[in-house]
C-alpha angles and dihedrals in degrees: 000000000000091000092056087068099213097108126273136266109273095260093050093042091054091050090050093047092050093045092052091048094047095040096235133120116282093237090053090052089046087058092048091049091050090050088055091052091051089050090050089053089055090051092054097042096035090223141080116227139192087252089062090053088054089049090054090052090048089050092053092048092046091050091051092048093048091052092046095051098036098046098027128019098028098030093112098040113126126176111190103183114084091208092052091047091050092048092050091047093054092044092051091047090052091049092046092051090048091051090051089048091052092051090050096050092043091065087205102103137330139197115274096248091052091047089052089052089051090052091048092050089061089057097036108027116218138119113297094240091055092051091049089051090052091051088050089053088053090051090051089051089051091054091049090050090050090052095046101040102030103026089244123174115274104242095170116108139142091293090059092055092044089050091049091050100045109029100070094041090048089055089051091047093049089048093050096044104032111022092088089064093057100053 
């Protein structure tokens, strides 16, 4: 998503902002951010489960993959057309939301931010997509605080807003239209 150069979805934009501020690779910061989400789950549930151990392993793998693709395999990728970049952004967002949906319906393991949303829903009942959207708003607020208080790099762009608007509703749409086929 970073290589598309339209801004990132709120989760990815917050990881990028924090990585630039801390001077570490974005995948490494992604792992750290996921560790924080696992820790927050433990605070709300007052326990640490096997599922959270799996989430930590997923977080480490995801961080390694992000670093590999961002700094290695895709390092020279350049898309010059704004329309092509926007199209790729929306397609990737749809695929990411579908991947999250699949992890949620599988009941095997899920990404830390989604697991935190699931924990929060138990305390504050609402559709999953709406909770995820609220978490994304919190991540955007974090980015704005980093910019204002620490002169961080502004990683919010049109892609961030598009991601905020479509990711949660896509999760709701996939759940309404496809969940019945995965039970």
